[in-house]
Every structure is written in structure tokens, then in C-alpha cells.
VOPAGU-2260 file (C-alpha; in pm, 1 decimal, decimal comma):
REM VOPAGU-2260
SITE   aa  ch    i         X         Y         Z
SITE  MET   A    0      33,5       3,7       3,3
SITE  VAL   A    1     236,0     241,0      -4,5
SITE  VAL   A    2     333,4     351,7    -334,0
SITE  VAL   A    3    -113,1     399,0    -335,0
SITE  ASP   A    4     -86,7     591,8     -78,9
SITE  ALA   A    5     171,5     776,9    -207,9
SITE  LEU   A    6      14,5     811,5    -530,3
SITE  ARG   A    7    -302,8     925,8    -358,4
SITE  SER   A    8    -153,4    1207,7    -141,5
SITE  ALA   A    9      48,9    1340,4    -392,3
SITE  ALA   A   10    -313,6    1367,7    -674,2
SITE  PRO   A   11    -462,9    1667,7    -730,2
SITE  ALA   A   12    -824,0    1659,1    -622,4
SITE  GLY   A   13   -1049,4    1572,1    -875,0
SITE  PRO   A   14    -997,8    1150,9   -1092,2
SITE  PRO   A   15    -859,0     876,8    -860,0
SITE  VAL   A   16    -485,0     812,5    -983,4
SITE  SER   A   17    -416,3     468,6   -1194,6
SITE  ILE   A   18    -210,6     254,5    -979,9
SITE  GLY   A   19    -169,9      24,6   -1228,8
SITE  ALA   A   20     201,3     131,7   -1295,4
SITE  ALA   A   21     220,4     172,8    -907,6
SITE  ALA   A   22     148,5    -203,3    -845,0
SITE  ARG   A   23     403,2    -303,2   -1133,4
SITE  LEU   A   24     644,7    -128,6    -977,6
SITE  ARG   A   25     668,8    -303,8    -660,6
SITE  ILE   A   26     648,7    -578,1    -845,2
SITE  CYS   A   27     927,2    -541,6   -1055,9
SITE  THR   A   28    1106,3    -829,5   -1162,1
SITE  GLY   A   29    1423,3    -917,4    -962,8
SITE  ASP   A   30    1564,7    -880,9    -658,6
SITE  ALA   A   31    1794,8    -555,4    -749,4
SITE  LEU   A   32    1521,3    -356,6    -925,4
SITE  ALA   A   33    1309,6    -511,5    -592,2
SITE  GLU   A   34    1513,1    -327,5    -331,8
SITE  GLU   A   35    1570,9       8,8    -544,1
SITE  SER   A   36    1149,6     -11,2    -576,1
SITE  PRO   A   37    1117,5     209,5    -267,4
SITE  ALA   A   38    1351,2     441,6    -385,4
SITE  GLY   A   39    1160,5     529,1    -688,4
SITE  VAL   A   40     797,5     560,6    -543,4
SITE  GLY   A   41    1004,2     852,7    -395,6
SITE  ARG   A   42    1064,0    1028,2    -686,0
SITE  VAL   A   43     796,5    1004,3    -842,9
SITE  ARG   A   44     557,8    1129,7    -569,2
SITE  GLN   A   45     826,2    1416,3    -538,2
SITE  ALA   A   46     760,7    1520,9    -913,7
SITE  LEU   A   47     361,2    1508,5    -834,7
SITE  VAL   A   48     410,4    1729,1    -567,6
SITE  THR   A   49     539,8    2003,3    -810,4
SITE  LEU   A   50     280,9    2013,8   -1074,2
SITE  ARG   A   51     -49,6    1971,7    -755,2
SITE  GLU   A   52    -173,1    2332,2    -861,5
SITE  PRO   A   53    -150,7    2305,6   -1277,6
SITE  ARG   A   54    -267,2    2639,5   -1322,9
SITE  SER   A   55    -368,6    2568,1   -1722,9
SITE  SER   A   56    -306,7    2267,7   -1926,8
SITE  GLU   A   57     -17,4    2494,9   -2124,5
SITE  TYR   A   58     139,1    2535,9   -1832,1
SITE  LEU   A   59     175,4    2160,7   -1690,5
SITE  GLU   A   60     265,0    2054,2   -1979,6
SITE  HIS   A   61     597,5    2229,8   -1982,5
SITE  ALA   A   62     596,3    2175,9   -1615,0
SITE  VAL   A   63     623,1    1795,9   -1683,7
SITE  PRO   A   64     980,8    1767,9   -1815,8
SITE  ALA   A   65    1097,2    2002,6   -1498,8
SITE  ALA   A   66     865,2    1696,0   -1327,9
SITE  VAL   A   67    1058,2    1423,0   -1478,0
SITE  ARG   A   68    1399,9    1530,1   -1464,3
SITE  LEU   A   69    1303,8    1467,9   -1011,5
SITE  LEU   A   70    1271,3    1116,5   -1128,9
SITE  GLY   A   71    1617,3    1078,7   -1229,2
SITE  PHE   A   72    1660,4    1140,3   -1567,7
SITE  GLU   A   73    1844,9    1412,4   -1715,3
SITE  ARG   A   74    1654,5    1596,9   -2069,6
SITE  ALA   A   75    1304,1    1475,0   -2090,4
SITE  ALA   A   76    1061,8    1634,6   -2308,1
SITE  TYR   A   77     672,3    1648,5   -2416,1
SITE  ALA   A   78     494,1    1651,2   -2669,1
SITE  ARG   A   79     113,0    1652,0   -2742,1
SITE  LEU   A   80     -85,2    1431,2   -2961,5
SITE  ARG   A   81    -409,9    1527,4   -3161,2
SITE  GLY   A   82    -447,4    1248,0   -3332,0
SITE  PRO   A   83    -128,1    1064,1   -3483,9
SITE  GLU   A   84       4,9    1444,2   -3504,3
SITE  TRP   A   85     305,4    1485,1   -3293,7
SITE  ALA   A   86     404,6    1820,3   -3190,6
SITE  PRO   A   87     688,1    1842,5   -2956,3
SITE  THR   A   88     567,8    2161,8   -2697,1
SITE  ALA   A   89     840,6    2157,9   -2394,9
SITE  GLU   A   90    1179,9    2025,5   -2323,1
SITE  LEU   A   91    1427,3    2064,0   -2034,2
SITE  VAL   A   92    1771,3    1896,9   -2047,3
SITE  ARG   A   93    2118,7    1981,4   -1827,2
SITE  ASP   A   94    2387,8    2093,4   -2100,4
SITE  ALA   A   95    2165,7    2344,2   -2365,2
SITE  ALA   A   96    2517,1    2256,7   -2574,7
SITE  SER   A   97    2484,4    1890,3   -2600,2
SITE  ARG   A   98    2128,4    1903,5   -2721,3
SITE  GLY   A   99    2047,4    1744,6   -3046,7
SITE  PRO   A  100    1792,3    1958,3   -3260,1
SITE  ILE   A  101    1402,5    1890,3   -3148,1
SITE  PRO   A  102    1220,4    1816,5   -3462,9
SITE  THR   A  103     932,8    1981,2   -3617,8
SITE  PRO   A  104     582,8    1863,8   -3512,0
SITE  SER   A  105     525,4    1453,6   -3711,3
SITE  VAL   A  106     251,1    1218,2   -3840,3
SITE  LEU   A  107     358,7     979,5   -3610,5
SITE  ASP   A  108     273,3     637,1   -3825,0
SITE  GLY   A  109     327,5     283,7   -3772,5
SITE  ALA   A  110     693,6     356,0   -3917,2
SITE  PHE   A  111     815,3     536,3   -3596,1
SITE  GLU   A  112     908,9     316,3   -3282,7
SITE  GLU   A  113     687,5     519,0   -3049,5
SITE  HIS   A  114     418,7     397,1   -3278,1
SITE  ARG   A  115     373,2     120,5   -3075,2
SITE  VAL   A  116     297,6     387,8   -2772,7
SITE  LEU   A  117      12,1     440,3   -2929,4
SITE  VAL   A  118     -84,4      74,1   -3002,4
SITE  GLU   A  119     -59,6     -71,4   -2662,0
SITE  HIS   A  120     -87,4     197,1   -2417,6
SITE  ALA   A  121     233,8     139,1   -2250,6
SITE  PRO   A  122     586,0     236,5   -2274,8
SITE  VAL   A  123     894,9     167,3   -2535,6
SITE  VAL   A  124    1309,6     185,1   -2541,0
SITE  VAL   A  125    1366,1     343,5   -2830,5
SITE  GLY   A  126    1773,6     321,9   -2892,1
SITE  PRO   A  127    2008,8     396,9   -3165,8
SITE  GLY   A  128    2009,1     135,7   -3324,2
SITE  CYS   A  129    1621,9     179,1   -3438,9
SITE  ALA   A  130    1531,8     271,0   -3762,9
SITE  ARG   A  131    1256,1     570,1   -3718,0
SITE  ARG   A  132    1224,0     703,2   -3388,9
SITE  LEU   A  133    1084,1    1087,0   -3337,9
SITE  LEU   A  134    1395,0    1216,9   -3183,9
SITE  PRO   A  135    1765,6    1208,3   -3325,0
SITE  VAL   A  136    2070,5    1019,9   -3148,2
SITE  GLU   A  137    2156,8    1361,3   -3133,7
SITE  TRP   A  138    1940,0    1414,6   -2822,7
SITE  CYS   A  139    1939,4    1141,0   -2669,9
SITE  ARG   A  140    2070,7     803,9   -2775,9
SITE  SER   A  141    1878,5     529,3   -2588,3
SITE  TYR   A  142    1577,7     689,5   -2424,4
SITE  VAL   A  143    1206,9     631,6   -2295,0
SITE  ALA   A  144     883,4     675,5   -2431,9
SITE  VAL   A  145     571,3     636,7   -2239,4
SITE  PRO   A  146     189,0     804,7   -2348,9
SITE  VAL   A  147      41,5    1022,8   -2149,6
SITE  LEU   A  148    -359,6     929,1   -2124,5
SITE  GLY   A  149    -675,5    1070,7   -2153,7
SITE  ARG   A  150   -1029,8     989,2   -2137,8
SITE  GLY   A  151    -827,6     624,1   -2245,3
SITE  ALA   A  152    -689,4     803,1   -2553,6
SITE  VAL   A  153    -296,4     879,4   -2567,4
SITE  VAL   A  154    -290,2    1247,8   -2568,2
SITE  GLY   A  155      55,9    1287,4   -2527,4
SITE  LEU   A  156     468,7    1162,6   -2548,5
SITE  ILE   A  157     689,5    1181,5   -2311,6
SITE  HIS   A  158    1039,4    1114,4   -2384,5
SITE  ALA   A  159    1323,1    1081,0   -2118,3
SITE  GLY   A  160    1670,1     993,4   -2144,1
SITE  PHE   A  161    2032,5    1042,6   -1984,2
SITE  ASP   A  162    2395,4    1230,0   -2091,4
SITE  ASP   A  163    2607,0     906,4   -2053,4
SITE  ALA   A  164    2574,1     774,8   -2397,9
SITE  GLY   A  165    2672,8     429,2   -2304,3
SITE  ARG   A  166    2362,3     463,6   -2030,4
SITE  ARG   A  167    2054,8     300,4   -2154,2
SITE  PRO   A  168    1732,5     346,1   -1929,4
SITE  SER   A  169    1697,0      45,2   -1751,4
SITE  ALA   A  170    1345,1    -211,5   -1653,3
SITE  LEU   A  171    1341,3      57,5   -1323,9
SITE  ASP   A  172    1374,7     346,2   -1507,8
SITE  ARG   A  173    1158,9     287,0   -1763,5
SITE  GLU   A  174     883,9     155,4   -1481,8
SITE  VAL   A  175     925,2     480,5   -1284,3
SITE  LEU   A  176     851,4     687,6   -1607,0
SITE  TRP   A  177     515,9     480,7   -1616,7
SITE  THR   A  178     412,4     529,8   -1317,7
SITE  PHE   A  179     455,3     896,8   -1362,6
SITE  SER   A  180     255,2     931,5   -1675,9
SITE  GLU   A  181       4,1     717,1   -1553,8
SITE  ALA   A  182     -83,1     952,9   -1265,7
SITE  LEU   A  183     -59,4    1246,0   -1408,2
SITE  ALA   A  184    -381,4    1198,5   -1604,4
SITE  PRO   A  185    -588,5    1390,4   -1321,3
SITE  TYR   A  186    -404,8    1620,6   -1301,3
SITE  PHE   A  187    -433,8    1726,1   -1657,4
SITE  ALA   A  188    -839,2    1615,3   -1673,0
SITE  SER   A  189    -822,3    1929,8   -1399,1
SITE  ALA   A  190    -636,5    2154,6   -1599,4
SITE  ARG   A  191    -840,7    2061,5   -1860,6
SITE  ALA   A  192   -1116,3    2118,4   -1669,3
SITE  GLY   A  193   -1019,5    2472,5   -1543,3
SITE  ASP   A  194    -943,8    2580,3   -1849,0
SITE  ALA   A  195   -1310,0    2522,1   -2002,5
SITE  LEU   A  196   -1403,9    2706,8   -1722,0
SITE  ARG   A  197   -1209,2    3016,8   -1716,3
SITE  ASP   A  198   -1330,3    3071,3   -2147,1
SITE  LEU   A  199   -1676,9    3007,0   -2048,5
SITE  MET   A  200   -1612,9    3323,9   -1773,7
SITE  ALA   A  201   -1488,0    3524,1   -2009,5
SITE  ARG   A  202   -1691,8    3513,2   -2252,3
SITE  VAL   A  203   -1979,0    3460,5   -2002,4
SITE  SER   A  204   -1836,1    3811,3   -1791,0
SITE  GLN   A  205   -1838,8    3959,1   -2212,1
SITE  VAL   A  206   -2144,9    3885,2   -2303,5
SITE  ALA   A  207   -2362,0    4008,9   -1934,5
SITE  GLY   A  208   -2170,4    4303,3   -1989,6
SITE  ASP   A  209   -2258,1    4390,5   -2391,8
SITE  LEU   A  210   -2640,7    4348,9   -2278,8
SITE  GLY   A  211   -2625,4    4485,5   -1936,0
SITE  ARG   A  212   -2427,1    4817,4   -1987,6
SITE  PHE   A  213   -2571,9    4855,2   -2425,2
SITE  GLY   A  214   -2858,5    4646,9   -2434,3
SITE  PRO   A  215   -2950,2    4364,4   -2668,0
SITE  ALA   A  216   -2922,3    4520,9   -3044,5
SITE  ALA   A  217   -2545,5    4654,2   -2976,0
SITE  VAL   A  218   -2298,2    4561,5   -3219,0
SITE  PRO   A  219   -1925,0    4557,7   -3093,5
SITE  ALA   A  220   -1700,0    4800,9   -3337,4
SITE  ALA   A  221   -1383,9    4943,0   -3371,4
SITE  PRO   A  222   -1362,9    5318,5   -3332,8
SITE  SER   A  223   -1218,7    5501,9   -3528,2
SITE  ALA   A  224    -960,6    5695,4   -3279,0
SITE  VAL   A  225    -883,9    5333,1   -3091,2
SITE  ALA   A  226    -771,3    5170,7   -3408,0
SITE  ALA   A  227    -566,5    5450,8   -3551,9
SITE  ALA   A  228    -322,6    5408,6   -3189,6
SITE  LEU   A  229    -257,8    5032,0   -3276,8
SITE  THR   A  230    -109,0    4843,9   -3497,7
SITE  LEU   A  231    -317,8    4596,5   -3796,4
SITE  ARG   A  232    -148,5    4327,5   -3603,0
SITE  GLU   A  233    -290,5    4502,1   -3246,3
SITE  GLN   A  234    -625,5    4514,1   -3347,8
SITE  GLU   A  235    -589,0    4217,7   -3404,4
SITE  VAL   A  236    -462,1    4072,3   -3061,4
SITE  LEU   A  237    -754,0    4316,2   -2904,3
SITE  GLU   A  238   -1016,3    4135,6   -3141,8
SITE  LEU   A  239    -909,7    3849,6   -2963,2
SITE  MET   A  240    -835,2    3953,0   -2633,1
SITE  ALA   A  241   -1209,4    4063,2   -2613,6
SITE  ALA   A  242   -1343,3    3703,6   -2736,2
SITE  GLY   A  243   -1200,8    3595,3   -2473,6
SITE  GLN   A  244    -902,9    3412,9   -2567,3
SITE  THR   A  245    -560,3    3432,3   -2367,1
SITE  ASN   A  246    -184,1    3444,3   -2487,0
SITE  GLY   A  247    -129,5    3082,5   -2533,5
SITE  GLN   A  248    -475,8    3107,9   -2757,1
SITE  ILE   A  249    -387,3    3368,3   -2895,6
SITE  ALA   A  250     -63,1    3321,3   -2979,1
SITE  ARG   A  251    -178,8    2950,7   -3177,3
SITE  ARG   A  252    -477,6    3155,4   -3329,2
SITE  LEU   A  253    -166,4    3393,2   -3509,5
SITE  VAL   A  254      75,1    3132,9   -3508,1
SITE  ILE   A  255     344,5    3343,7   -3320,5
SITE  THR   A  256     533,0    3273,6   -3019,9
SITE  GLU   A  257     321,5    3328,1   -2626,7
SITE  GLY   A  258     592,2    3601,0   -2573,8
SITE  THR   A  259     471,7    3746,2   -2861,8
SITE  ALA   A  260     150,9    3756,1   -2788,1
SITE  LYS   A  261     232,3    3890,9   -2416,0
SITE  SER   A  262     390,7    4215,8   -2600,9
SITE  HIS   A  263     128,3    4271,4   -2761,8
SITE  VAL   A  264    -161,9    4256,8   -2500,9
SITE  LYS   A  265     148,4    4512,0   -2296,6
SITE  ARG   A  266     175,1    4773,5   -2605,6
SITE  ILE   A  267    -221,8    4748,6   -2614,5
SITE  MET   A  268    -286,2    4826,4   -2251,3
SITE  ARG   A  269     -35,5    5086,2   -2303,1
SITE  LYS   A  270    -127,7    5286,5   -2609,0
SITE  LEU   A  271    -521,9    5265,3   -2415,3
SITE  HIS   A  272    -400,9    5356,9   -2100,2
SITE  ALA   A  273    -527,3    5075,4   -1945,1
SITE  ALA   A  274    -469,4    4947,1   -1652,8
SITE  ASN   A  275    -609,2    4583,0   -1701,0
SITE  ARG   A  276    -745,9    4320,7   -1986,4
SITE  ALA   A  277   -1088,5    4390,4   -1938,2
SITE  GLU   A  278   -1014,8    4804,4   -1952,6
SITE  ALA   A  279    -857,7    4758,6   -2289,4
SITE  VAL   A  280   -1121,3    4543,7   -2441,0
SITE  ALA   A  281   -1391,1    4780,0   -2270,8
SITE  ALA   A  282   -1226,8    5059,7   -2444,2
SITE  TRP   A  283   -1229,7    4889,6   -2787,5
SITE  ILE   A  284   -1562,8    4791,9   -2822,1
SITE  ARG   A  285   -1764,8    5100,8   -2615,7
SITE  PRO   A  286   -1485,5    5322,8   -2633,9
SITE  GLU   A  287   -1791,3    5630,5   -2491,2
SITE  LEU   A  288   -1768,7    5451,3   -2143,1
SITE  PRO   A  289   -1503,0    5554,6   -1879,0
SITE  ALA   A  290   -1278,5    5369,9   -1757,0
SITE  ALA   A  291   -1244,9    5283,5   -1400,1
SITE  GLY   A  292   -1109,1    5601,1   -1155,1
SITE  SER   A  293   -1096,3    5808,4   -1443,8
SITE  VAL   A  294   -1299,3    6049,8   -1602,2
SITE  HIS   A  295   -1221,0    6021,6   -1976,6
SITE  SER   A  296   -1334,8    5831,0   -2210,8
SITE  ALA   A  297   -1088,8    5610,0   -2403,3
SITE  ARG   A  298   -1122,3    5752,3   -2676,7
SITE  GLU   A  299   -1028,0    6079,0   -2570,7
SITE  ARG   A  300    -735,6    5935,3   -2333,9
SITE  VAL   A  301    -632,3    5772,8   -2671,7
SITE  THR   A  302    -673,8    6129,2   -2893,5
SITE  ALA   A  303    -493,7    6328,1   -2609,9
SITE  GLY   A  304    -197,2    6087,9   -2619,9
SITE  ARG   A  305    -192,4    6112,6   -3050,3
SITE  ASN   A  306    -160,5    6528,7   -2961,5
């Protein structure tokens, strides 16, 4: 019960953690592996604790490689799966200079060694002799690939390995990583629920504000004074902000990095003299309304700033 209790105590509120891999870890074959299993359980619990409060799915995806490092691996990568498309989202290596390139998104078909993960929902150890592998030998000669499951389907892949080119992941390494990946299911479910709730709240707030203050016949329009103060790209970003989209969603929609999206949002707020995103959106939708703490309308503030 040590493994079960450890995983349950580290998991967030939500669906119960799958303990199939935990049971396998306890009965891992070989006396040496059995002796090392408690240490493996401790590493899994330590890694899960760092993910206890996932802020969003995107945050969780980028946090997974750092958590995998706590399992004893020296390099790790997480990739999102949408159907057969494999799209790397985050990686972490100890020595960036020795890192090989992470490839662009690929279609994970039967030619790849990792395709077995999709079919069997089980880990595979990929060595340098494999004909086709998602990660190049330069990134890591031998690594473990494990699935991250959501609603019975593989929604992500974790790759992990070591800096030592001659070190091949052991059976215990494989089981520890698999135990960790199976325990991630409720974390991702919680993060996705949070994403959906935040998106819904933003949309409801926008609609309720429009109906309550302007009437159902009101149609948001970009006023010339506000639009003239912004570049075309900033106007696109502000329209997506008005639709309730996050910086990550805006970045994906406009095919830019999240950092670039954040920079656009900051410039928009500065140009419109907005204290927050809500004020910037209000200036875009209805410039005649005064912002909180100001006697001037958004249009007056923008016009004054340009004179």
C-alpha cells in the first residue's frame, strides 16, 4: 500500500489516480529492482508534488519535463498528440550545448518505433539502432517513451533519457516513468476543466456586460480613434482578447509565440492607458464609456495621447 498511498496523497482533487503502474513498480522483476522500488516511488511522489496546482493545460505541459528530471532522468521532452500528429511543446536538458535538435511536428505513423505506444498504451525503450525514431540520436542515444492518457486515448508523449551516451534506460527507469505518466491523468483532466471554465466565464462576462450596459441590439465596433492608435496586428490581438482568448490561444491563432502575444497585449494596454485587459477590451468595444478611476473616455485618452 506504500505506492498507492504515496500517489493518492500527491494527486490533485479529481478522478482517482490509476495505480496499475504503481502496482507494477512494486513487483518489478529482479531482486535488485525490488530493492530500488521504494526510492522510485519517492521520486514519483516528489515529481507529482511539483504539479499539484496546475494553472492551465499549457502550464502543465511545460512543467512536465522539469518534473521528469526529479525522477532521475537528465533530459526530458513532452509532446502533445492531436490524433496522429506529434507536436513537441517543452523540453529540458542539463547541458543545452549537447542537445540535439527537437524535430518539427510529425505524423506518428507505424514506421516510428514510438507508434507502439499509441497501439499498446505502454512504454517503449528506443535505442540508437532503431530505424525510425521521433527524437534524433544527437538528442539522446537511448530513451524511454511513455504515453499520457486522457479519456482512454493517448494525448501526449513523454520522452526521457540520460546524458551518458552509453547508458540505456533500465527496466526500473521505464517503470518509474510509466508510473509517473499514469498518475498525470487527473492533473491534465483538472487543467482542461480549468481552461474550459475560464473560457466560459470570460465569454459569459463579456456577453452579460454587453447586454446589461448597452442593450441586446448593441454591436461592438472598433472606433476610429482607438483603431488609429494601434497597428493592424495589435487590432487583431485586441479582437481576440475581446473574444476571451488567453495569450496562449492568441499565439496559436495568429501563429506567433506566446511571448510575442504578451508583448502585443502590453503595448495595447499602454497605448489605451488601460490598467488591465478588461479596460482595454472596454475601450475597443465601447470607447464612450469611462474607464474605472477615470473621468475620460477611452477615445479621449487615446486622442489626448496622440496630440
